PDB file of N, CA, C and O in Angstrom:
ATOM      1  N   MET A   1      17.112 -16.754 -10.651  1.00  0.00           N
ATOM      2  CA  MET A   1      17.093 -15.817  -9.551  1.00  0.00           C
ATOM      3  C   MET A   1      15.660 -15.340  -9.336  1.00  0.00           C
ATOM      4  O   MET A   1      14.956 -15.009 -10.291  1.00  0.00           O
ATOM      5  N   GLU A   2      15.237 -15.307  -8.080  1.00  0.00           N
ATOM      6  CA  GLU A   2      13.882 -14.887  -7.739  1.00  0.00           C
ATOM      7  C   GLU A   2      13.762 -13.365  -7.824  1.00  0.00           C
ATOM      8  O   GLU A   2      14.637 -12.642  -7.349  1.00  0.00           O
ATOM      9  N   THR A   3      12.686 -12.890  -8.425  1.00  0.00           N
ATOM     10  CA  THR A   3      12.432 -11.464  -8.506  1.00  0.00           C
ATOM     11  C   THR A   3      11.737 -11.016  -7.230  1.00  0.00           C
ATOM     12  O   THR A   3      10.726 -11.594  -6.830  1.00  0.00           O
ATOM     13  N   VAL A   4      12.279  -9.992  -6.596  1.00  0.00           N
ATOM     14  CA  VAL A   4      11.713  -9.462  -5.372  1.00  0.00           C
ATOM     15  C   VAL A   4      11.043  -8.138  -5.695  1.00  0.00           C
ATOM     16  O   VAL A   4      11.671  -7.241  -6.257  1.00  0.00           O
ATOM     17  N   ARG A   5       9.790  -8.013  -5.347  1.00  0.00           N
ATOM     18  CA  ARG A   5       9.058  -6.776  -5.589  1.00  0.00           C
ATOM     19  C   ARG A   5       9.274  -5.836  -4.405  1.00  0.00           C
ATOM     20  O   ARG A   5       8.912  -6.155  -3.273  1.00  0.00           O
ATOM     21  N   LEU A   6       9.859  -4.690  -4.677  1.00  0.00           N
ATOM     22  CA  LEU A   6      10.097  -3.712  -3.628  1.00  0.00           C
ATOM     23  C   LEU A   6       8.910  -2.781  -3.531  1.00  0.00           C
ATOM     24  O   LEU A   6       8.287  -2.453  -4.541  1.00  0.00           O
ATOM     25  N   MET A   7       8.587  -2.346  -2.301  1.00  0.00           N
ATOM     26  CA  MET A   7       7.448  -1.460  -2.113  1.00  0.00           C
ATOM     27  C   MET A   7       7.883  -0.223  -1.342  1.00  0.00           C
ATOM     28  O   MET A   7       8.375  -0.332  -0.219  1.00  0.00           O
ATOM     29  N   LYS A   8       7.711   0.925  -1.925  1.00  0.00           N
ATOM     30  CA  LYS A   8       8.040   2.181  -1.264  1.00  0.00           C
ATOM     31  C   LYS A   8       6.969   2.514  -0.230  1.00  0.00           C
ATOM     32  O   LYS A   8       5.858   1.986  -0.269  1.00  0.00           O
ATOM     33  N   LEU A   9       7.329   3.399   0.691  1.00  0.00           N
ATOM     34  CA  LEU A   9       6.414   3.799   1.754  1.00  0.00           C
ATOM     35  C   LEU A   9       5.120   4.370   1.190  1.00  0.00           C
ATOM     36  O   LEU A   9       4.040   4.030   1.672  1.00  0.00           O
ATOM     37  N   GLN A  10       5.204   5.221   0.190  1.00  0.00           N
ATOM     38  CA  GLN A  10       4.004   5.827  -0.408  1.00  0.00           C
ATOM     39  C   GLN A  10       3.051   4.760  -0.932  1.00  0.00           C
ATOM     40  O   GLN A  10       1.846   4.824  -0.687  1.00  0.00           O
ATOM     41  N   THR A  11       3.583   3.793  -1.644  1.00  0.00           N
ATOM     42  CA  THR A  11       2.758   2.722  -2.201  1.00  0.00           C
ATOM     43  C   THR A  11       2.090   1.917  -1.098  1.00  0.00           C
ATOM     44  O   THR A  11       0.906   1.591  -1.182  1.00  0.00           O
ATOM     45  N   HIS A  12       2.858   1.601  -0.064  1.00  0.00           N
ATOM     46  CA  HIS A  12       2.296   0.829   1.056  1.00  0.00           C
ATOM     47  C   HIS A  12       1.165   1.612   1.726  1.00  0.00           C
ATOM     48  O   HIS A  12       0.105   1.059   2.018  1.00  0.00           O
ATOM     49  N   MET A  13       1.400   2.887   1.965  1.00  0.00           N
ATOM     50  CA  MET A  13       0.371   3.709   2.597  1.00  0.00           C
ATOM     51  C   MET A  13      -0.879   3.793   1.723  1.00  0.00           C
ATOM     52  O   MET A  13      -1.997   3.713   2.231  1.00  0.00           O
ATOM     53  N   ASP A  14      -0.697   3.951   0.432  1.00  0.00           N
ATOM     54  CA  ASP A  14      -1.833   4.024  -0.502  1.00  0.00           C
ATOM     55  C   ASP A  14      -2.635   2.726  -0.488  1.00  0.00           C
ATOM     56  O   ASP A  14      -3.863   2.754  -0.404  1.00  0.00           O
ATOM     57  N   THR A  15      -1.946   1.595  -0.571  1.00  0.00           N
ATOM     58  CA  THR A  15      -2.654   0.313  -0.636  1.00  0.00           C
ATOM     59  C   THR A  15      -3.363  -0.011   0.677  1.00  0.00           C
ATOM     60  O   THR A  15      -4.365  -0.726   0.683  1.00  0.00           O
ATOM     61  N   GLN A  16      -2.850   0.512   1.782  1.00  0.00           N
ATOM     62  CA  GLN A  16      -3.457   0.260   3.090  1.00  0.00           C
ATOM     63  C   GLN A  16      -4.428   1.366   3.509  1.00  0.00           C
ATOM     64  O   GLN A  16      -5.074   1.259   4.552  1.00  0.00           O
ATOM     65  N   GLY A  17      -4.534   2.426   2.705  1.00  0.00           N
ATOM     66  CA  GLY A  17      -5.424   3.536   3.036  1.00  0.00           C
ATOM     67  C   GLY A  17      -4.961   4.327   4.252  1.00  0.00           C
ATOM     68  O   GLY A  17      -5.782   4.806   5.035  1.00  0.00           O
ATOM     69  N   LEU A  18      -3.655   4.465   4.411  1.00  0.00           N
ATOM     70  CA  LEU A  18      -3.086   5.134   5.580  1.00  0.00           C
ATOM     71  C   LEU A  18      -2.713   6.578   5.282  1.00  0.00           C
ATOM     72  O   LEU A  18      -2.307   6.906   4.167  1.00  0.00           O
ATOM     73  N   LYS A  19      -2.849   7.427   6.269  1.00  0.00           N
ATOM     74  CA  LYS A  19      -2.488   8.844   6.172  1.00  0.00           C
ATOM     75  C   LYS A  19      -1.239   9.089   7.016  1.00  0.00           C
ATOM     76  O   LYS A  19      -0.918   8.307   7.911  1.00  0.00           O
ATOM     77  N   ASP A  20      -0.545  10.179   6.721  1.00  0.00           N
ATOM     78  CA  ASP A  20       0.680  10.527   7.447  1.00  0.00           C
ATOM     79  C   ASP A  20       0.464  10.565   8.957  1.00  0.00           C
ATOM     80  O   ASP A  20       1.292  10.067   9.719  1.00  0.00           O
ATOM     81  N   LYS A  21      -0.641  11.150   9.381  1.00  0.00           N
ATOM     82  CA  LYS A  21      -0.919  11.307  10.815  1.00  0.00           C
ATOM     83  C   LYS A  21      -0.991   9.950  11.512  1.00  0.00           C
ATOM     84  O   LYS A  21      -0.448   9.788  12.606  1.00  0.00           O
ATOM     85  N   GLN A  22      -1.644   8.991  10.900  1.00  0.00           N
ATOM     86  CA  GLN A  22      -1.793   7.660  11.475  1.00  0.00           C
ATOM     87  C   GLN A  22      -0.453   6.939  11.539  1.00  0.00           C
ATOM     88  O   GLN A  22      -0.130   6.306  12.545  1.00  0.00           O
ATOM     89  N   VAL A  23       0.323   7.034  10.469  1.00  0.00           N
ATOM     90  CA  VAL A  23       1.636   6.387  10.423  1.00  0.00           C
ATOM     91  C   VAL A  23       2.552   7.016  11.470  1.00  0.00           C
ATOM     92  O   VAL A  23       3.268   6.311  12.182  1.00  0.00           O
ATOM     93  N   ALA A  24       2.526   8.333  11.556  1.00  0.00           N
ATOM     94  CA  ALA A  24       3.353   9.040  12.534  1.00  0.00           C
ATOM     95  C   ALA A  24       3.018   8.593  13.960  1.00  0.00           C
ATOM     96  O   ALA A  24       3.918   8.359  14.767  1.00  0.00           O
ATOM     97  N   ALA A  25       1.744   8.476  14.263  1.00  0.00           N
ATOM     98  CA  ALA A  25       1.324   8.031  15.598  1.00  0.00           C
ATOM     99  C   ALA A  25       1.809   6.604  15.868  1.00  0.00           C
ATOM    100  O   ALA A  25       2.278   6.301  16.965  1.00  0.00           O
ATOM    101  N   ASP A  26       1.696   5.742  14.875  1.00  0.00           N
ATOM    102  CA  ASP A  26       2.146   4.351  15.026  1.00  0.00           C
ATOM    103  C   ASP A  26       3.649   4.271  15.287  1.00  0.00           C
ATOM    104  O   ASP A  26       4.104   3.438  16.071  1.00  0.00           O
ATOM    105  N   LEU A  27       4.418   5.142  14.626  1.00  0.00           N
ATOM    106  CA  LEU A  27       5.882   5.095  14.717  1.00  0.00           C
ATOM    107  C   LEU A  27       6.456   6.020  15.785  1.00  0.00           C
ATOM    108  O   LEU A  27       7.637   5.924  16.119  1.00  0.00           O
ATOM    109  N   GLY A  28       5.625   6.917  16.325  1.00  0.00           N
ATOM    110  CA  GLY A  28       6.094   7.833  17.350  1.00  0.00           C
ATOM    111  C   GLY A  28       6.972   8.957  16.828  1.00  0.00           C
ATOM    112  O   GLY A  28       7.904   9.395  17.502  1.00  0.00           O
ATOM    113  N   VAL A  29       6.666   9.423  15.618  1.00  0.00           N
ATOM    114  CA  VAL A  29       7.405  10.537  15.015  1.00  0.00           C
ATOM    115  C   VAL A  29       6.413  11.597  14.556  1.00  0.00           C
ATOM    116  O   VAL A  29       5.203  11.371  14.580  1.00  0.00           O
ATOM    117  N   ALA A  30       6.921  12.751  14.139  1.00  0.00           N
ATOM    118  CA  ALA A  30       6.064  13.840  13.672  1.00  0.00           C
ATOM    119  C   ALA A  30       5.440  13.517  12.316  1.00  0.00           C
ATOM    120  O   ALA A  30       6.059  12.872  11.470  1.00  0.00           O
ATOM    121  N   ARG A  31       4.193  13.981  12.125  1.00  0.00           N
ATOM    122  CA  ARG A  31       3.504  13.787  10.859  1.00  0.00           C
ATOM    123  C   ARG A  31       4.305  14.371   9.698  1.00  0.00           C
ATOM    124  O   ARG A  31       4.390  13.771   8.627  1.00  0.00           O
ATOM    125  N   SER A  32       4.886  15.538   9.919  1.00  0.00           N
ATOM    126  CA  SER A  32       5.654  16.188   8.852  1.00  0.00           C
ATOM    127  C   SER A  32       6.874  15.354   8.462  1.00  0.00           C
ATOM    128  O   SER A  32       7.273  15.346   7.297  1.00  0.00           O
ATOM    129  N   PHE A  33       7.467  14.651   9.432  1.00  0.00           N
ATOM    130  CA  PHE A  33       8.622  13.807   9.134  1.00  0.00           C
ATOM    131  C   PHE A  33       8.212  12.621   8.272  1.00  0.00           C
ATOM    132  O   PHE A  33       8.922  12.265   7.331  1.00  0.00           O
ATOM    133  N   VAL A  34       7.081  12.010   8.580  1.00  0.00           N
ATOM    134  CA  VAL A  34       6.572  10.907   7.747  1.00  0.00           C
ATOM    135  C   VAL A  34       6.328  11.409   6.330  1.00  0.00           C
ATOM    136  O   VAL A  34       6.681  10.738   5.360  1.00  0.00           O
ATOM    137  N   SER A  35       5.732  12.570   6.212  1.00  0.00           N
ATOM    138  CA  SER A  35       5.460  13.152   4.898  1.00  0.00           C
ATOM    139  C   SER A  35       6.754  13.357   4.112  1.00  0.00           C
ATOM    140  O   SER A  35       6.807  13.063   2.918  1.00  0.00           O
ATOM    141  N   GLN A  36       7.784  13.854   4.768  1.00  0.00           N
ATOM    142  CA  GLN A  36       9.064  14.091   4.102  1.00  0.00           C
ATOM    143  C   GLN A  36       9.736  12.789   3.690  1.00  0.00           C
ATOM    144  O   GLN A  36      10.326  12.710   2.612  1.00  0.00           O
ATOM    145  N   ILE A  37       9.655  11.779   4.529  1.00  0.00           N
ATOM    146  CA  ILE A  37      10.218  10.468   4.176  1.00  0.00           C
ATOM    147  C   ILE A  37       9.458   9.893   2.992  1.00  0.00           C
ATOM    148  O   ILE A  37      10.062   9.409   2.035  1.00  0.00           O
ATOM    149  N   ARG A  38       8.143   9.948   3.058  1.00  0.00           N
ATOM    150  CA  ARG A  38       7.289   9.396   2.001  1.00  0.00           C
ATOM    151  C   ARG A  38       7.589  10.027   0.644  1.00  0.00           C
ATOM    152  O   ARG A  38       7.565   9.347  -0.382  1.00  0.00           O
ATOM    153  N   ARG A  39       7.872  11.325   0.644  1.00  0.00           N
ATOM    154  CA  ARG A  39       8.151  12.038  -0.611  1.00  0.00           C
ATOM    155  C   ARG A  39       9.623  12.003  -1.010  1.00  0.00           C
ATOM    156  O   ARG A  39      10.003  12.577  -2.030  1.00  0.00           O
ATOM    157  N   GLY A  40      10.457  11.331  -0.207  1.00  0.00           N
ATOM    158  CA  GLY A  40      11.872  11.215  -0.521  1.00  0.00           C
ATOM    159  C   GLY A  40      12.673  12.467  -0.213  1.00  0.00           C
ATOM    160  O   GLY A  40      13.788  12.627  -0.710  1.00  0.00           O
ATOM    161  N   GLN A  41      12.118  13.357   0.602  1.00  0.00           N
ATOM    162  CA  GLN A  41      12.808  14.597   0.942  1.00  0.00           C
ATOM    163  C   GLN A  41      13.724  14.439   2.148  1.00  0.00           C
ATOM    164  O   GLN A  41      14.668  15.211   2.315  1.00  0.00           O
ATOM    165  N   ARG A  42      13.457  13.455   2.981  1.00  0.00           N
ATOM    166  CA  ARG A  42      14.279  13.183   4.162  1.00  0.00           C
ATOM    167  C   ARG A  42      14.532  11.696   4.236  1.00  0.00           C
ATOM    168  O   ARG A  42      13.779  10.887   3.693  1.00  0.00           O
ATOM    169  N   GLU A  43      15.597  11.357   4.914  1.00  0.00           N
ATOM    170  CA  GLU A  43      15.954   9.957   5.113  1.00  0.00           C
ATOM    171  C   GLU A  43      15.826   9.626   6.594  1.00  0.00           C
ATOM    172  O   GLU A  43      16.326  10.370   7.438  1.00  0.00           O
ATOM    173  N   PRO A  44      15.168   8.528   6.918  1.00  0.00           N
ATOM    174  CA  PRO A  44      15.062   8.153   8.332  1.00  0.00           C
ATOM    175  C   PRO A  44      16.389   7.589   8.828  1.00  0.00           C
ATOM    176  O   PRO A  44      17.232   7.169   8.036  1.00  0.00           O
ATOM    177  N   SER A  45      16.561   7.586  10.126  1.00  0.00           N
ATOM    178  CA  SER A  45      17.720   6.902  10.713  1.00  0.00           C
ATOM    179  C   SER A  45      17.577   5.409  10.428  1.00  0.00           C
ATOM    180  O   SER A  45      16.491   4.939  10.088  1.00  0.00           O
ATOM    181  N   LEU A  46      18.656   4.679  10.563  1.00  0.00           N
ATOM    182  CA  LEU A  46      18.586   3.230  10.373  1.00  0.00           C
ATOM    183  C   LEU A  46      17.596   2.614  11.363  1.00  0.00           C
ATOM    184  O   LEU A  46      16.845   1.703  11.013  1.00  0.00           O
ATOM    185  N   LYS A  47      17.600   3.114  12.593  1.00  0.00           N
ATOM    186  CA  LYS A  47      16.673   2.613  13.617  1.00  0.00           C
ATOM    187  C   LYS A  47      15.220   2.804  13.188  1.00  0.00           C
ATOM    188  O   LYS A  47      14.401   1.897  13.335  1.00  0.00           O
ATOM    189  N   LEU A  48      14.900   3.995  12.652  1.00  0.00           N
ATOM    190  CA  LEU A  48      13.537   4.248  12.194  1.00  0.00           C
ATOM    191  C   LEU A  48      13.220   3.445  10.940  1.00  0.00           C
ATOM    192  O   LEU A  48      12.095   2.970  10.786  1.00  0.00           O
ATOM    193  N   ALA A  49      14.184   3.286  10.046  1.00  0.00           N
ATOM    194  CA  ALA A  49      13.963   2.484   8.833  1.00  0.00           C
ATOM    195  C   ALA A  49      13.612   1.045   9.193  1.00  0.00           C
ATOM    196  O   ALA A  49      12.743   0.439   8.566  1.00  0.00           O
ATOM    197  N   VAL A  50      14.289   0.499  10.202  1.00  0.00           N
ATOM    198  CA  VAL A  50      13.987  -0.863  10.664  1.00  0.00           C
ATOM    199  C   VAL A  50      12.608  -0.896  11.317  1.00  0.00           C
ATOM    200  O   VAL A  50      11.861  -1.859  11.144  1.00  0.00           O
ATOM    201  N   ALA A  51      12.267   0.161  12.072  1.00  0.00           N
ATOM    202  CA  ALA A  51      10.937   0.237  12.688  1.00  0.00           C
ATOM    203  C   ALA A  51       9.849   0.291  11.619  1.00  0.00           C
ATOM    204  O   ALA A  51       8.794  -0.324  11.778  1.00  0.00           O
ATOM    205  N   ILE A  52      10.096   1.014  10.541  1.00  0.00           N
ATOM    206  CA  ILE A  52       9.128   1.085   9.433  1.00  0.00           C
ATOM    207  C   ILE A  52       8.972  -0.279   8.787  1.00  0.00           C
ATOM    208  O   ILE A  52       7.862  -0.677   8.433  1.00  0.00           O
ATOM    209  N   GLU A  53      10.071  -0.996   8.631  1.00  0.00           N
ATOM    210  CA  GLU A  53       9.990  -2.346   8.065  1.00  0.00           C
ATOM    211  C   GLU A  53       9.130  -3.243   8.948  1.00  0.00           C
ATOM    212  O   GLU A  53       8.272  -3.969   8.445  1.00  0.00           O
ATOM    213  N   ARG A  54       9.351  -3.197  10.244  1.00  0.00           N
ATOM    214  CA  ARG A  54       8.543  -4.013  11.170  1.00  0.00           C
ATOM    215  C   ARG A  54       7.081  -3.577  11.134  1.00  0.00           C
ATOM    216  O   ARG A  54       6.178  -4.410  11.057  1.00  0.00           O
ATOM    217  N   TRP A  55       6.857  -2.268  11.189  1.00  0.00           N
ATOM    218  CA  TRP A  55       5.497  -1.713  11.178  1.00  0.00           C
ATOM    219  C   TRP A  55       4.738  -2.140   9.920  1.00  0.00           C
ATOM    220  O   TRP A  55       3.543  -2.430   9.975  1.00  0.00           O
ATOM    221  N   SER A  56       5.448  -2.176   8.778  1.00  0.00           N
ATOM    222  CA  SER A  56       4.799  -2.513   7.501  1.00  0.00           C
ATOM    223  C   SER A  56       4.743  -4.016   7.240  1.00  0.00           C
ATOM    224  O   SER A  56       4.303  -4.449   6.175  1.00  0.00           O
ATOM    225  N   GLY A  57       5.183  -4.796   8.197  1.00  0.00           N
ATOM    226  CA  GLY A  57       5.187  -6.249   7.999  1.00  0.00           C
ATOM    227  C   GLY A  57       6.178  -6.689   6.949  1.00  0.00           C
ATOM    228  O   GLY A  57       5.995  -7.727   6.313  1.00  0.00           O
ATOM    229  N   GLY A  58       7.231  -5.909   6.760  1.00  0.00           N
ATOM    230  CA  GLY A  58       8.271  -6.241   5.791  1.00  0.00           C
ATOM    231  C   GLY A  58       8.025  -5.713   4.390  1.00  0.00           C
ATOM    232  O   GLY A  58       8.835  -5.936   3.491  1.00  0.00           O
ATOM    233  N   ALA A  59       6.906  -5.011   4.197  1.00  0.00           N
ATOM    234  CA  ALA A  59       6.580  -4.501   2.857  1.00  0.00           C
ATOM    235  C   ALA A  59       7.494  -3.363   2.427  1.00  0.00           C
ATOM    236  O   ALA A  59       7.765  -3.201   1.237  1.00  0.00           O
ATOM    237  N   VAL A  60       7.972  -2.575   3.386  1.00  0.00           N
ATOM    238  CA  VAL A  60       8.864  -1.449   3.100  1.00  0.00           C
ATOM    239  C   VAL A  60      10.184  -1.739   3.789  1.00  0.00           C
ATOM    240  O   VAL A  60      10.241  -1.811   5.016  1.00  0.00           O
ATOM    241  N   THR A  61      11.246  -1.905   3.012  1.00  0.00           N
ATOM    242  CA  THR A  61      12.533  -2.285   3.580  1.00  0.00           C
ATOM    243  C   THR A  61      13.433  -1.070   3.811  1.00  0.00           C
ATOM    244  O   THR A  61      13.268  -0.033   3.168  1.00  0.00           O
ATOM    245  N   PRO A  62      14.393  -1.209   4.741  1.00  0.00           N
ATOM    246  CA  PRO A  62      15.340  -0.118   4.945  1.00  0.00           C
ATOM    247  C   PRO A  62      16.076   0.275   3.660  1.00  0.00           C
ATOM    248  O   PRO A  62      16.364   1.453   3.448  1.00  0.00           O
ATOM    249  N   ALA A  63      16.373  -0.685   2.819  1.00  0.00           N
ATOM    250  CA  ALA A  63      17.082  -0.397   1.568  1.00  0.00           C
ATOM    251  C   ALA A  63      16.286   0.571   0.687  1.00  0.00           C
ATOM    252  O   ALA A  63      16.873   1.337  -0.077  1.00  0.00           O
ATOM    253  N   GLU A  64      14.966   0.540   0.788  1.00  0.00           N
ATOM    254  CA  GLU A  64      14.126   1.437  -0.008  1.00  0.00           C
ATOM    255  C   GLU A  64      14.052   2.839   0.602  1.00  0.00           C
ATOM    256  O   GLU A  64      13.698   3.798  -0.083  1.00  0.00           O
ATOM    257  N   LEU A  65      14.380   2.952   1.868  1.00  0.00           N
ATOM    258  CA  LEU A  65      14.254   4.227   2.569  1.00  0.00           C
ATOM    259  C   LEU A  65      15.572   4.980   2.703  1.00  0.00           C
ATOM    260  O   LEU A  65      15.583   6.204   2.834  1.00  0.00           O
ATOM    261  N   LEU A  66      16.677   4.250   2.669  1.00  0.00           N
ATOM    262  CA  LEU A  66      17.978   4.855   2.898  1.00  0.00           C
ATOM    263  C   LEU A  66      18.679   5.125   1.572  1.00  0.00           C
ATOM    264  O   LEU A  66      18.682   4.278   0.679  1.00  0.00           O
ATOM    265  N   VAL A  67      19.265   6.296   1.453  1.00  0.00           N
ATOM    266  CA  VAL A  67      19.951   6.699   0.226  1.00  0.00           C
ATOM    267  C   VAL A  67      21.365   6.142   0.250  1.00  0.00           C
ATOM    268  O   VAL A  67      22.068   6.225   1.257  1.00  0.00           O
ATOM    269  N   GLU A  68      21.767   5.570  -0.884  1.00  0.00           N
ATOM    270  CA  GLU A  68      23.140   5.072  -0.988  1.00  0.00           C
ATOM    271  C   GLU A  68      24.088   6.244  -1.132  1.00  0.00           C
ATOM    272  O   GLU A  68      23.792   7.227  -1.812  1.00  0.00           O
ATOM    273  N   THR A  69      25.251   6.122  -0.471  1.00  0.00           N
ATOM    274  CA  THR A  69      26.271   7.171  -0.592  1.00  0.00           C
ATOM    275  C   THR A  69      27.483   6.660  -1.295  1.00  0.00           C
ATOM    276  O   THR A  69      28.445   7.405  -1.487  1.00  0.00           O
TER     277      THR A  69
END
């Protein structure tokens, strides 16, 4: 079985040198919302989670952003 390396939003932002304000502008959401998602305090909608995956080139997946219930 192939090992898949998962990358959280914080890690992706760190490796790319990105700040909340820049990510928020790219995604069309509030800076504070990006900060809350990055810290695991809020969960994005499925639509936004998919947008983050596209924005990150697949580095951050919806599965990493959405909490299992």
